C-alpha positions in Angstrom: -0.2 0.0 -0.2 1.3 3.4 -0.9 2.0 5.3 2.4 -0.3 8.1 3.2 0.8 11.8 2.9 0.7 13.9 6.2 0.9 17.6 7.1 3.8 17.8 9.8 3.7 20.4 11.6 7.4 21.5 10.0 5.4 21.7 6.5 2.7 23.8 8.0 5.1 26.1 9.4 6.7 26.3 6.2 3.4 27.0 4.4 2.3 29.7 6.9 5.9 31.4 6.7 5.5 31.5 2.8 2.1 33.1 2.8 3.3 35.6 5.5 6.4 36.6 3.1 3.7 36.9 0.3 1.1 39.2 2.0 4.0 41.5 3.4 5.4 41.7 0.1 2.3 42.4 -2.0 1.3 44.9 0.7 4.4 46.7 0.4 4.5 46.8 -3.3 0.9 48.1 -3.5 1.3 51.2 -0.8 4.5 52.1 -2.8 2.9 51.8 -6.3 0.0 53.6 -5.0 2.5 56.4 -3.5 4.5 56.8 -6.8 2.4 59.8 -8.1 3.2 61.3 -4.7 6.7 60.5 -4.4 7.5 61.5 -7.9 5.5 64.8 -8.0 5.6 67.5 -10.8 9.3 68.1 -10.1 10.8 64.5 -9.7 12.3 62.8 -6.8 15.3 64.6 -6.1 14.2 68.1 -5.2 15.5 69.9 -2.4 14.6 68.7 1.4 11.4 67.1 -0.1 13.9 64.1 -1.2 14.6 63.3 2.2 10.9 63.1 3.2 10.4 60.6 0.3 13.4 58.6 1.2 11.7 58.5 5.0 8.3 57.5 3.7 9.7 54.3 1.9 12.0 53.8 5.1 8.6 53.7 7.1 7.0 51.5 4.5 10.4 49.0 4.9 10.1 49.2 8.9 6.4 48.3 8.9 7.2 45.2 6.6 10.3 44.3 8.8 8.1 44.7 12.1 5.7 42.4 10.7 8.2 39.6 9.7 10.6 39.9 12.9 7.2 39.2 14.9 6.3 36.6 12.6 9.8 34.9 12.9 9.8 35.0 16.6 6.6 33.1 16.6 7.3 30.6 13.8 11.1 30.3 14.1 11.6 30.3 10.5 14.9 31.8 9.3 13.3 32.8 5.9 11.3 35.3 8.0 14.0 36.4 9.7 16.5 36.9 6.6 13.5 38.9 4.9 13.0 41.0 8.4 16.5 41.9 8.2 16.7 42.3 4.6 14.0 45.1 5.1 15.3 46.9 8.4 19.1 47.3 6.8 17.5 48.6 3.4 15.2 51.0 5.8 17.7 52.1 7.9 19.9 53.2 4.8 17.1 55.1 3.3 16.7 56.6 6.9 20.1 57.7 7.0 20.1 59.3 3.5 17.0 61.2 4.6 19.1 62.4 7.7 21.9 63.7 5.4 19.9 65.5 2.7 17.9 67.4 5.6 21.4 68.1 7.1 22.7 69.3 3.7 19.6 71.4 2.9 19.2 72.9 6.2 23.3 73.8 6.8 23.0 72.2 10.3 22.8 69.2 12.2 18.8 67.9 12.1 18.7 68.3 15.9 16.8 71.8 16.4 13.0 70.8 16.8 10.7 68.0 17.7 10.2 67.0 13.9 14.3 66.6 13.8 14.7 64.5 17.2 12.3 62.3 16.4 14.1 61.6 13.2 17.0 61.1 14.8 15.8 59.2 17.6 14.4 56.5 15.2 17.3 56.2 13.5 19.3 55.8 16.8 16.9 52.8 17.7 17.5 51.3 14.4 21.2 51.6 14.5 21.3 50.2 18.3 19.0 47.5 17.1 21.3 46.8 14.2 24.5 46.5 16.2 22.7 44.5 19.0 21.9 42.1 16.4 24.8 41.7 14.5 27.5 41.5 17.6 25.0 39.9 20.2 23.1 37.6 17.7 19.6 39.0 19.6 17.4 37.7 16.8 14.4 38.4 18.6 14.9 42.1 19.6 13.5 43.6 16.3 9.9 42.3 17.2 9.7 45.2 19.5 12.3 47.5 18.5 11.0 48.1 14.5 7.6 48.5 15.5 8.7 51.6 18.0 10.8 53.0 15.0 8.1 52.9 12.7 5.7 54.4 15.5 8.1 57.1 15.7 7.9 57.7 11.9 4.5 57.6 11.6 4.2 60.1 14.2 6.7 62.3 12.2 4.1 62.4 9.4 1.7 64.9 11.4 4.9 66.9 12.8 5.7 70.3 11.3 8.9 69.4 9.2 9.6 73.0 7.5 13.2 73.9 7.4 13.4 76.7 9.6 16.8 79.0 10.7 18.3 78.5 14.1 17.1 80.5 16.8 20.1 82.2 18.6 19.6 79.7 21.4 20.5 77.0 19.0 23.6 78.4 17.3 25.9 76.4 19.2 28.2 73.5 19.0 26.5 72.4 22.1 23.3 71.7 20.5 24.9 68.8 18.9 26.5 67.1 21.9 23.7 67.6 24.0 21.0 66.5 21.8 23.0 63.5 20.2 23.5 62.3 23.9 20.0 62.6 24.7 18.9 60.6 21.7 21.6 57.9 22.4 20.9 57.5 25.7 17.0 57.4 25.1 17.8 54.7 22.2 19.5 52.7 24.6 16.6 52.8 27.3 14.4 51.8 24.1 16.5 48.9 24.0 16.2 47.9 27.8 12.5 48.3 27.5 12.0 45.6 24.6 14.4 43.3 26.5 12.0 43.9 29.7 9.1 43.1 28.0 10.5 39.9 26.6 11.8 39.0 29.9 8.3 39.1 31.2 7.5 36.8 28.5 10.1 34.1 29.4 9.3 34.6 32.9 6.1 33.4 32.4 3.5 36.3 32.9 0.2 35.2 31.0 -1.3 36.0 27.9 -4.1 37.1 30.1 -2.1 39.4 31.9 -0.5 41.2 28.8 -4.0 41.1 27.3 -5.2 43.2 30.5 -2.4 45.4 30.0 -3.0 46.3 26.3 -6.7 46.8 27.4 -5.7 48.9 29.9 -3.7 50.9 27.6 -6.7 51.2 25.3 -8.6 52.5 28.1 -6.4 55.2 29.0 -5.8 56.4 25.4 -9.4 56.0 24.2 -10.9 57.2 27.4 -8.5 60.4 27.4 -10.1 60.9 23.6 -13.7 60.5 24.6 -13.4 62.8 27.8 -11.3 65.6 25.9 -12.3 65.6 22.2 -15.8 63.9 21.8 -18.8 66.2 22.4 -22.3 65.3 23.5 -23.4 64.7 19.6 -20.9 62.3 19.4 -18.5 64.6 17.0 -14.8 64.1 17.8 -13.8 67.8 17.7 -10.2 69.0 16.5 -8.6 72.5 16.1 -9.4 74.6 13.1 -6.2 75.3 11.1 -5.3 78.6 9.2 -3.2 77.5 5.9 -2.6 80.9 5.5 -1.0 81.8 8.5 0.5 78.4 9.1 -1.1 78.1 12.4 -4.3 77.2 14.4 -7.5 79.8 14.3 -7.8 81.1 17.9 -10.7 82.5 19.6 -8.9 83.8 22.4 -5.5 83.2 24.3 -5.0 79.5 24.7 -8.8 78.7 23.4 -8.6 77.5 19.7 -11.8 77.2 17.4 -12.8 73.7 17.7 -14.3 71.8 14.3 -16.6 69.1 14.9 -16.3 65.8 13.0 -19.6 64.4 12.7 -20.3 61.5 13.7 -16.6 60.3 14.4 -16.9 60.1 17.9 -18.7 56.7 17.8 -15.8 54.4 17.0 -13.7 55.6 19.5 -16.7 55.6 22.3 -17.3 51.7 21.1 -13.4 51.2 21.2 -13.4 52.6 24.7 -16.3 50.3 25.6 -14.9 47.2 24.5 -11.8 47.9 26.3 -13.4 48.3 29.3 -15.4 45.2 28.8 -12.2 43.0 28.1 -10.9 44.2 31.3 -13.9 43.4 33.4 -13.9 39.8 31.9 -10.3 39.5 32.4 -11.1 40.3 36.0 -13.9 37.9 36.2 -11.9 35.0 34.8 -8.9 35.6 37.0 -11.3 35.0 40.2 -13.6 32.5 38.4 -13.2 28.7 39.0 -13.8 28.1 35.1 -11.9 30.9 33.6 -11.9 29.3 30.2 -15.2 30.4 29.3 -14.4 34.1 30.4 -11.0 34.0 28.6 -12.6 33.1 25.5 -15.2 35.6 25.6 -12.5 38.5 26.6 -10.3 37.6 23.6 -13.5 37.9 21.3 -14.2 41.4 22.9 -10.8 42.7 22.2 -10.6 41.5 19.0 -13.7 43.5 18.4 -12.1 46.3 19.7 -9.0 46.1 17.5 -11.5 46.0 14.5 -13.0 49.3 15.7 -9.6 51.0 16.4 -9.0 50.2 12.6 -11.7 51.9 11.3 -11.4 54.7 13.9 -7.8 55.5 12.5 -9.3 55.0 8.6 -12.3 57.2 9.4 -10.1 59.8 11.1 -7.4 60.2 8.3 -10.3 60.1 5.8 -12.2 63.1 7.9 -9.0 64.8 8.2 -7.6 64.7 4.6 -11.3 65.0 3.0 -10.8 68.9 3.1 -12.5 71.6 4.7 -15.5 71.4 7.0 -18.5 74.2 7.4 -19.5 75.8 10.6 -22.8 77.3 10.1 -22.3 79.6 13.1 -19.4 81.2 11.1 -20.7 80.8 7.8 -17.4 79.6 6.8 -15.2 76.3 6.1 -12.3 75.7 8.2 -9.5 72.8 7.8 -8.3 70.5 10.4 -4.7 68.8 10.8 -3.1 65.9 12.9 0.0 68.4 13.6 -2.3 69.9 16.3 -3.1 66.5 17.7 0.1 64.5 17.9 -0.9 62.6 20.9 -4.4 61.5 19.0 -2.4 59.7 16.1 0.3 58.6 18.5 -2.2 57.1 20.8 -4.4 55.2 18.7 -1.4 54.0 16.6 0.5 53.0 19.7 -2.5 51.1 21.2 -3.3 49.3 17.5 0.4 48.1 17.6 0.4 47.0 21.0 -2.6 45.2 20.3 -1.5 43.3 17.0 1.5 42.5 19.5 -0.6 40.9 22.0 -2.5 38.6 19.2 1.0 37.2 17.9 1.9 36.4 21.7 -1.6 34.9 22.3 -1.2 32.8 19.1 2.4 31.2 19.9 3.0 31.9 23.4 4.9 28.8 24.0 6.7 29.2 20.8 7.7 32.3 21.2 8.9 31.9 24.9 10.7 29.2 24.1 12.8 30.8 21.5 13.6 33.4 23.9 17.1 33.0 25.8 17.5 32.2 29.4 15.7 34.6 32.1 19.1 35.3 33.4 20.6 36.3 30.1 17.6 38.8 29.5 18.1 40.1 32.9 22.0 41.0 32.7 20.9 42.7 29.1 18.3 44.7 30.8 21.1 46.0 33.3 23.9 46.0 30.5 21.7 48.5 28.5 20.7 50.8 31.4 24.4 50.6 32.5 25.4 52.2 29.0 22.8 54.5 28.7 22.6 56.0 32.2 26.3 57.8 31.8 25.2 59.1 28.4 22.1 60.6 29.9 24.3 62.0 32.8 26.9 63.5 30.3 23.6 65.0 28.3 22.5 66.7 31.7 25.8 68.0 32.1 26.4 69.3 28.7 22.7 70.9 28.8 23.8 72.7 32.0 26.7 74.0 31.1 25.0 75.3 27.7 22.4 76.8 29.3 24.9 79.0 31.4 26.4 80.5 28.7 23.1 80.9 26.7 20.9 81.9 29.5 23.2 83.0 32.4 22.0 79.9 35.1 22.9 76.2 34.7 19.6 75.2 36.0 16.2 77.1 35.7 13.8 74.6 36.7 12.2 74.0 33.1 9.6 71.6 32.8 12.3 69.7 30.2 15.0 70.1 32.8 12.9 69.1 35.7 11.9 65.7 33.8 15.2 64.7 32.7 16.1 64.9 36.2 13.2 62.7 37.1 14.2 60.1 34.3 18.1 60.2 35.8 16.9 59.8 39.2 14.6 56.7 38.0 17.5 55.0 36.4 19.9 56.0 39.0 17.6 54.1 41.7 17.5 51.2 39.4 21.1 50.8 39.3 21.4 51.5 43.1 19.1 49.0 43.8 20.4 46.6 41.7 23.9 47.0 42.7 23.2 47.3 46.4 20.0 45.1 46.6 20.4 43.1 44.0 17.4 43.5 42.4 16.6 41.1 39.5 14.1 39.3 37.6 10.6 40.8 37.2 11.3 43.9 39.7 14.1 45.0 37.0 11.8 44.8 34.4 9.1 46.7 35.4 11.3 49.2 36.4 13.2 49.3 33.0 9.5 49.6 31.6 8.1 52.4 33.9 11.7 54.0 33.2 10.9 54.2 29.4 7.7 55.6 29.7 9.4 58.4 31.6 11.8 58.8 29.0 9.0 59.5 26.5 7.0 61.9 28.3 10.2 63.5 29.2 11.0 63.6 25.4 7.6 64.3 23.6 5.0 64.5 26.3 6.6 67.8 27.8 7.3 69.1 24.6 3.2 69.7 24.1 1.9 69.5 27.6 4.2 71.7 29.5 6.3 74.2 27.4 9.0 76.2 28.5 12.6 77.3 27.8 12.8 74.3 25.6 9.6 74.8 23.4 11.3 74.5 20.6 12.0 70.8 21.4 
């Protein structure tokens, strides 16, 4: 008798890997093909600083593709997925570098003078640190987290004002390059420690249910803030009106912008919030239930529904923002809106969506991912080493900033919000190193500390700029 042909797990994994490669390739090709008219434009590709932005856009597409392949390679342990991810990440990094050099050449100064350029360099530094770690330390799993962070940074850049402007007098100093370069390198290092900390928790057996609760809590925080501050009683999402001629928001009074309601756009955000809250509640019930299986399944379906609504909310937001002016009857006039005035809106929903997709991949192949990672001790040591390398850079950044501030403003320290939060960041990581060296803090406490520290870093870097502007308002 002929022997029956069976589909082995290895063959099945190969088929899935091939399909993932095909889907990612087709998706990237489609996005780039659709973007060709915009990228070339009437004046051609190579036209001043805009050429750098085009390289950056293609780099973003490469990073998104690499993110998908890195996550899939960790889940499926397929070398062809990893090789594809490496190829895309290296290609994106080359294009990213070209974008920086073009902007540097066009502006006549290092691209370190405003929030747009800092995000540009920060994302580059994250990929550079990831590339070195992958090459020298053979950390083949790191890109599953670092590349999505770099991609998120470039997505955020799409709504930040990127016009090249002359340097203000305070920035016309060599200390600008020293101070900001140290900051971006230290922030990139703390990003690596954050990525390793998350992977440590997976290796240490933190359950998929716990990660789901964290993702749902993140969604509740982001969408709750959006609903509370941007959705009115008519379920319209409100955004500040934009004057394209003046290049600024339309103001009704000092610190009071004219808000434009985007009709019926608030519903997806409210539904996404409700589903995230339901997920948290169902997970809580499952934790204390004698038969948690059914509750777990319901919680997962609720969260998947929330992810679908998140995608719908993002699509509708982009369509409405880019769909032209919005007419306001009380002013008998139409007004435009721009995401540049609401960077937290896009950054928040994009971060939640990335985290949600990451949880789904983890839930799909939890045991495979945990088995693929190195030992807990190795990951714990990596957390410590990346913090130990990044902390002196942060220290020198603060010292250089203080010296520069004294030369520019006549004072070493002005208790500016950026300075205060840089100090809070320094104290946080100094506390981590102190507890590590004197009390032997290791394991989950070390991982949680690295995650909290990264959150503080991101608020210092980005949140303070928009929420607590001061002397560093340009950054």
